[in-house]
C-alpha positions in Angstrom: 0.1 -0.4 -0.1 1.7 3.7 -0.8 0.2 6.1 1.1 1.2 10.1 0.3 0.3 12.3 3.7 -1.3 14.9 2.5 -0.5 17.7 5.6 2.7 17.5 4.0 1.9 17.8 0.2 -0.4 20.9 1.0 2.2 22.6 3.0 4.8 22.3 0.0 2.0 22.8 -2.6 0.9 26.6 -0.7 -2.7 25.3 -1.2 -3.5 25.1 2.4 -2.6 27.2 5.5 -3.9 24.0 7.8 -2.2 20.9 8.4 -4.6 17.8 7.7 -4.0 14.6 9.3 -5.9 12.2 7.3 -4.3 10.2 4.6 -5.0 9.3 0.9 -4.6 5.7 0.2 -3.8 4.0 -3.2 -4.1 0.3 -3.7 -1.3 -0.7 -6.2 -3.9 -1.3 -8.6 -5.0 2.4 -8.4 -8.4 2.0 -6.5 -8.9 4.2 -4.0 -10.5 1.3 -0.9 -11.0 4.0 2.2 -14.6 5.5 2.1 -14.1 6.2 5.5 -11.5 8.9 3.9 -15.1 10.8 2.9 -17.1 11.3 5.9 -16.3 14.5 6.7 -15.6 18.1 4.5 -12.3 17.4 4.9 -11.7 14.2 3.3 -13.2 15.8 0.2 -10.8 18.7 0.2 -7.9 16.4 0.4 -8.8 14.3 -2.2 -9.4 17.3 -4.4 -5.8 19.1 -3.1 -4.4 15.3 -3.9 -5.3 16.2 -7.5 -3.6 19.2 -8.0 -0.4 18.0 -5.9 -0.6 15.3 -8.9 -0.7 17.7 -11.5 2.5 19.5 -10.0 4.3 16.0 -10.8 7.0 16.2 -12.7 5.4 14.0 -15.3 2.9 16.7 -15.4 2.7 20.4 -15.4 5.7 20.6 -13.1 7.7 19.9 -15.9 7.2 17.7 -18.8 3.7 19.3 -20.1 4.6 23.1 -19.4 7.8 24.4 -20.0 9.8 21.1 -21.2 8.5 18.6 -23.8 5.6 21.3 -25.5 8.3 24.2 -26.1 10.7 21.3 -27.8 7.7 19.9 -29.7 6.9 23.5 -31.1 10.6 24.6 -31.5 10.0 27.8 -29.4 13.7 28.1 -28.5 17.1 27.3 -30.3 17.3 23.8 -31.2 19.3 22.2 -28.9 22.7 20.7 -29.3 23.4 17.2 -28.9 26.0 17.8 -26.3 25.5 18.0 -22.6 22.0 17.0 -22.4 20.0 13.6 -21.8 18.9 11.7 -24.6 15.5 12.3 -24.1 15.4 16.1 -25.0 17.1 15.4 -28.3 15.0 13.1 -29.5 11.9 14.6 -28.5 12.6 17.6 -30.3 13.5 15.4 -33.0 9.7 13.5 -33.1 11.6 10.1 -32.4 8.9 8.9 -30.3 10.3 5.0 -30.5 13.2 5.8 -28.5 13.0 4.3 -25.5 13.7 7.5 -23.1 10.9 8.6 -25.2 8.9 5.9 -24.3 9.9 6.6 -21.1 8.4 9.9 -21.3 5.5 9.0 -22.7 4.6 6.3 -20.5 5.2 8.7 -17.2 2.5 11.0 -19.0 -0.2 8.7 -19.5 0.0 7.0 -16.4 0.1 9.9 -13.9 -2.2 11.5 -15.7 -4.8 8.4 -15.3 -3.6 8.1 -11.4 -4.7 11.8 -10.9 -8.0 11.2 -12.9 -8.4 8.2 -10.5 -8.4 9.9 -7.7 -10.8 12.6 -8.7 -13.2 9.7 -9.5 -12.6 8.3 -6.1 -14.5 11.5 -4.4 -17.0 11.8 -7.4 -18.6 8.7 -6.6 -18.8 9.1 -3.2 -20.0 12.9 -3.6 -23.4 13.0 -4.2 -24.2 10.6 -1.3 -22.5 13.4 1.0 -24.5 16.0 0.0 -26.2 17.1 3.0 -22.9 16.8 4.6 -21.1 19.0 2.7 -23.9 21.7 2.3 -24.9 23.1 -1.2 -22.0 25.5 -1.0 -19.1 23.3 -0.5 -20.6 20.6 -2.5 -20.8 22.4 -5.4 -17.3 23.8 -5.4 -15.7 20.7 -4.3 -17.9 18.4 -7.1 -17.3 21.0 -9.8 -13.5 21.3 -9.3 -13.7 17.6 -9.5 -15.0 17.5 -12.7 -12.9 20.1 -14.3 -9.8 18.5 -13.2 -11.3 15.2 -14.7 -12.0 17.2 -18.1 -8.6 19.0 -18.1 -6.2 16.0 -17.8 -8.9 14.4 -20.4 -8.4 17.0 -22.8 -4.6 17.3 -22.7 -4.5 13.5 -23.1 -6.8 13.9 -26.2 -4.6 17.0 -27.4 -1.6 14.8 -27.2 -2.4 11.4 -28.0 -5.4 12.0 -30.3 -5.4 13.5 -33.8 -4.8 17.3 -34.6 -6.8 19.7 -37.3 -9.8 18.5 -36.0 -12.2 21.0 -37.8 -10.7 20.0 -41.4 -10.9 16.1 -40.9 -14.1 16.4 -38.9 -15.6 12.9 -40.3 -12.5 11.0 -40.1 -11.4 12.1 -36.7 -15.0 12.0 -35.5 -14.6 8.1 -35.8 -11.4 7.7 -34.4 -10.8 5.9 -31.1 -10.1 8.3 -28.5 -8.0 7.9 -25.5 -9.8 6.3 -22.5 -12.7 8.5 -20.2 -12.3 7.1 -17.1 -15.2 8.0 -14.8 -15.0 4.9 -12.5 -12.6 3.4 -10.4 -12.5 0.0 -11.7 -9.2 -2.7 -12.6 -11.2 -3.3 -15.9 -10.3 -1.4 -19.2 -12.7 1.7 -20.0 -14.1 0.8 -23.5 -12.6 3.5 -26.3 -14.6 6.1 -27.3 -15.2 7.6 -30.7 -13.5 11.0 -30.6 -17.4 12.7 -31.3 -18.7 10.6 -28.1 -15.4 11.4 -26.1 -15.9 15.0 -26.7 -19.5 14.5 -26.1 -18.1 13.1 -22.7 -15.6 15.8 -22.1 -18.3 18.7 -22.4 -20.8 17.1 -20.2 -18.3 17.2 -17.3 -17.4 21.0 -18.5 -21.0 21.9 -18.4 -21.8 20.3 -14.9 -18.5 21.8 -13.5 -19.5 25.1 -14.6 -23.2 25.0 -13.6 -22.1 24.0 -10.1 -19.3 26.3 -9.8 -21.2 29.5 -11.4 -24.0 28.8 -8.3 -21.9 29.2 -5.6 -18.1 29.8 -6.9 -16.8 32.9 -4.5 -15.0 34.5 -7.6 -18.4 34.9 -9.0 -19.8 36.8 -6.3 -22.5 34.7 -5.9 -22.9 35.6 -1.7 -21.2 38.1 -0.4 -18.2 38.2 2.1 -19.6 37.1 4.8 -21.2 34.0 3.6 -18.2 32.5 3.2 -16.1 33.5 6.5 -17.0 30.5 8.6 -16.9 27.8 5.9 -13.3 29.6 4.8 -11.7 30.0 8.1 -9.1 27.5 7.5 -8.0 29.6 3.9 -8.7 26.6 1.7 -11.0 28.8 -0.2 -8.5 31.4 -0.8 -5.9 31.5 -4.3 -9.0 30.5 -6.6 -6.6 30.5 -9.5 -4.8 27.9 -7.9 -7.9 26.0 -8.3 -10.2 25.2 -11.5 -12.3 28.2 -10.7 -15.2 29.0 -12.5 -13.9 31.4 -14.5 -10.9 28.7 -15.3 -13.7 25.9 -16.4 -15.0 28.7 -18.6 -11.9 29.2 -20.1 -10.9 25.5 -20.4 -14.6 25.2 -22.0 -13.5 27.9 -24.8 -10.0 25.6 -25.1 -12.0 22.5 -25.7 -14.5 23.9 -28.3 -11.8 25.4 -30.6 -9.9 22.5 -30.5 -13.3 20.4 -31.9 -13.4 23.6 -34.2 -16.9 22.8 -35.6 -18.7 26.1 -36.3 -21.1 25.2 -33.8 -18.4 24.9 -31.5 -16.8 28.1 -32.3 -19.7 29.7 -31.3 -19.8 28.7 -27.8 -16.0 29.2 -27.7 -16.1 32.5 -28.7 -19.0 32.8 -25.7 -17.1 31.2 -23.5 -14.0 33.4 -23.7 -16.2 36.7 -24.0 -17.4 35.7 -20.4 -14.1 35.6 -19.7 -13.3 38.4 -20.7 -16.1 40.5 -19.7 -15.9 39.5 -16.0 -12.8 37.9 -15.0 -11.3 40.8 -14.1 -14.1 43.1 -13.3 -15.2 40.2 -10.8 -11.8 39.6 -9.2 -11.8 42.9 -6.8 -14.0 43.1 -3.9 -15.4 39.1 -4.4 -15.8 37.2 -1.2 -12.3 36.2 -0.2 -11.2 39.9 -0.8 -7.0 40.2 -1.7 -6.4 36.9 -1.9 -8.0 37.3 -5.4 -6.9 40.6 -7.1 -6.1 40.6 -11.1 -5.6 43.0 -13.5 -3.6 43.3 -16.8 0.4 43.4 -15.9 2.7 45.9 -16.6 6.3 46.2 -17.9 7.1 46.6 -14.2 5.2 44.1 -12.7 7.0 41.1 -14.2 10.0 41.8 -12.4 7.8 41.1 -9.3 5.4 38.3 -10.9 7.3 37.2 -14.2 5.1 34.3 -14.4 2.6 36.7 -15.2 1.0 35.8 -12.4 -1.9 38.7 -12.2 -2.9 37.6 -15.3 -3.4 34.1 -14.1 -6.8 32.3 -14.6 -5.6 28.8 -13.7 -2.4 28.0 -12.3 -0.2 25.0 -10.3 2.3 26.0 -7.3 5.0 23.8 -8.3 7.0 23.1 -4.8 10.3 23.2 -5.6 10.4 24.5 -9.0 13.9 26.7 -8.4 15.4 23.4 -7.7 14.1 20.8 -10.0 16.0 20.9 -14.1 14.3 24.7 -14.9 17.4 26.4 -14.3 19.2 23.4 -16.0 17.5 24.6 -19.5 16.2 27.9 -18.7 19.4 29.5 -17.6 21.5 32.9 -18.4 24.9 31.6 -18.2 24.9 29.8 -21.3 27.9 29.0 -22.5 29.5 26.5 -24.8 30.4 24.0 -22.0 26.5 24.1 -20.7 24.7 23.9 -24.2 21.3 23.1 -22.9 19.8 26.3 -22.7 16.6 26.7 -24.1 17.6 30.3 -25.8 16.3 32.3 -29.1 19.1 34.0 -31.0 18.7 37.8 -31.8 17.7 36.8 -35.1 14.6 34.8 -34.0 13.9 37.6 -31.3 13.9 40.5 -34.0 11.6 38.1 -36.5 9.2 37.2 -33.2 8.8 40.7 -31.8 8.9 42.1 -35.4 11.9 44.4 -34.4 9.7 46.5 -31.9 11.3 48.6 -29.1 8.3 49.2 -27.3 6.8 45.8 -26.8 8.1 45.0 -23.0 7.9 40.8 -23.0 11.0 41.3 -25.8 12.7 43.7 -23.8 14.3 42.7 -20.4 11.8 42.0 -18.3 10.7 38.4 -19.7 13.7 37.8 -21.8 17.1 38.4 -20.6 20.4 38.2 -22.7 22.8 35.4 -22.0 26.1 35.8 -20.7 28.5 34.4 -23.0 30.1 35.6 -26.1 29.0 36.6 -29.4 29.0 33.4 -31.3 26.4 31.9 -28.4 24.8 35.0 -27.7 21.2 34.4 -27.2 18.3 35.6 -25.0 16.6 33.3 -22.4 13.1 33.3 -21.0 13.0 34.4 -17.3 9.4 33.7 -17.3 9.6 30.9 -14.6 13.3 31.9 -12.8 11.7 33.8 -10.3 13.9 36.4 -8.2 12.3 36.2 -5.2 11.5 33.7 -2.8 9.8 35.1 -0.7 6.8 35.7 -2.8 3.7 33.8 -3.4 4.2 33.5 -6.7 8.1 31.7 -6.6 6.6 28.5 -7.7 3.6 29.2 -10.2 3.3 27.5 -13.3 0.9 29.2 -15.3 -1.4 27.1 -17.2 -4.2 29.2 -18.7 -3.5 33.0 -18.9 -6.3 35.9 -20.0 -4.5 36.8 -23.5 -5.3 33.2 -24.4 -9.1 34.1 -24.1 -8.7 37.4 -26.3 -7.5 35.1 -29.1 -9.9 32.7 -28.7 -12.5 34.8 -29.3 -10.7 36.6 -32.0 -10.4 33.7 -34.2 -13.7 32.5 -33.5 -14.6 36.3 -35.1 -12.1 35.6 -38.1 -13.2 32.3 -38.7 -17.0 32.2 -38.2 -19.6 31.8 -40.7 -19.8 35.6 -41.5 -16.0 36.6 -40.5 -16.1 39.8 -38.3 -12.2 40.8 -38.6 -13.0 44.1 -37.2 -14.1 42.6 -34.1 -10.8 40.1 -34.3 -8.8 43.4 -34.6 -10.2 44.8 -31.4 -9.5 42.4 -29.4 -6.1 41.7 -30.7 -5.3 45.4 -29.8 -6.4 45.1 -26.5 -3.7 42.6 -25.4 -1.1 44.4 -27.9 -1.7 47.9 -26.3 -1.4 46.1 -22.6 2.2 44.6 -24.4 3.4 48.3 -25.4 1.9 48.0 -29.2 0.1 51.4 -29.3 -0.4 51.0 -33.2 -3.6 49.3 -33.8 -3.9 46.6 -36.1 -6.1 47.5 -38.9 -10.3 46.3 -38.6 -9.8 45.6 -42.5 -7.4 42.8 -42.7 -8.5 39.8 -44.5 -9.7 36.6 -42.5 -6.4 34.7 -43.8 -4.4 38.1 -42.8 -5.9 37.9 -39.2 -4.9 34.4 -38.6 -1.4 35.4 -39.5 -1.7 38.3 -36.8 -3.6 35.7 -34.1 -0.1 33.6 -34.8 2.1 36.2 -34.2 0.6 37.1 -30.9 0.7 33.4 -29.7 4.2 33.2 -30.1 5.0 36.5 -28.7 3.0 35.6 -25.7 3.5 32.0 -24.5 7.0 31.4 -24.6 8.1 28.9 -22.2 4.4 27.8 -21.5 4.1 24.7 -23.3 1.0 26.7 -25.5 2.5 26.7 -29.2 2.8 22.8 -29.8 -1.1 22.6 -29.0 -1.9 25.4 -31.6 0.1 24.4 -34.4 -1.8 21.0 -33.9 -4.9 22.1 -33.6 -4.9 24.2 -37.0 -2.2 21.4 -38.6 0.6 24.0 -39.3 2.9 21.9 -41.6 5.8 25.1 -41.8 6.9 25.3 -37.9 10.3 27.1 -36.7 13.4 25.2 -37.7 12.2 22.3 -39.1 12.6 21.3 -42.6 10.0 18.6 -42.8 6.5 19.6 -43.2 4.7 18.5 -39.6 1.7 15.8 -40.2 0.6 13.0 -37.7 3.9 11.5 -37.6 5.2 14.5 -35.3 2.0 15.6 -34.1 0.6 12.5 -32.6 2.1 10.8 -29.2 1.6 7.0 -29.7 -0.2 5.5 -26.7 2.3 3.5 -24.6 3.3 0.3 -25.3 1.2 -1.2 -22.5 -1.9 -0.1 -23.7 -1.7 -1.1 -27.2 -0.6 -4.3 -26.3 -4.2 -4.6 -24.0 -5.9 -4.1 -26.8 -5.9 -0.2 -27.5 -6.4 1.5 -30.9 -5.1 4.7 -31.5 
């Protein structure tokens, strides 16, 4: 029996300020066995927190699925040299997924993601019977978050191990097998659904999560401050953007609907993104938890204190010990020929990506820093996750959903809708551009094709080191990506199932 002491993990993750005494038990066959664990509110809270802590594991968003492998797959940085680094980094950069080191990474991602899903399912299978125990508010918040955790991980598994360019290949991909959608705690393998059916299940979870959270989540202002004070005596509901709060769920809906990409889904993606745009910042000040949830647009000066763009995070994870992981090994300022594993961009690439701007502060010495080396190896390293002050709450933050993505999603939906509205798309892009120091607005009369090019440019400027661009390219079936001579296709975009899955009858 493997046991994880929740109180120690909570302290490390900075999710709860109080100690918790109970255990989260997991058997070797991934079944949660102890129903007594769910006899109290704290038991459900601990399992939910355990799910978030699981998501911070290096094989998920602590490393592999945030700042490391998606950045390699999208060729975000200068190609990593083949000396001085682990073979896994080299081979992933080359899309050589059959290599033993690549398989280890793929197996780890798959296993840990489903491990977290199983833990969420264990609580979900108990929670309806304990609604009276929890009360309407805690029942709605905890169940909504558990459903959102399940949906978040399933969506990313589908984005990694499923086919891209869904909108352009709809009939073909609708009929393909999807990754398993787990809803139970069961030793028996779940039946594979088609992608179309998988998407139905995913959106059902997200719809239910949104319904529950809208009614009770403190960030929505559903109740006055005083209503939450007793329930939140231990601080569990502070820092709502370290939880899949209501606006994070709406943002995830926008991301999911755009991934599927049908006209009807694009309308739903636009509606979700625009709700976040309209309400997220407006509701942040004066909500039920006061200054624990103040969000606003970042300024150039802010990034000195909050380089992970903390004030714009709709959903983030607190990765304990982030600065002591492999992160500084790759995002390192003293890049030299003796230390060739740095993820850097060349001066020429910076000039290309940021279009030579002298005012865009993402390209200045705020989020990028010049490496300390000679001209032959000179480059710029992202400082986004290299926090300068260990005392700050934002020190170990890894952003997973940030506000600008909602503007880009809404802009794309306007630009590619049944009746394209590039004027509205330009208006949305111009908001983000101005916040970043680009004061010359994009014209409203751009063609839809040109507008999509401008959206692509903004993604590249905004999300360096955040693991976003690979999914963007894959979703749209982009054939030509930076620093890669071959045309991108399913061979590069489709991570293969682990061998143990295919050997047991899974079909990709």
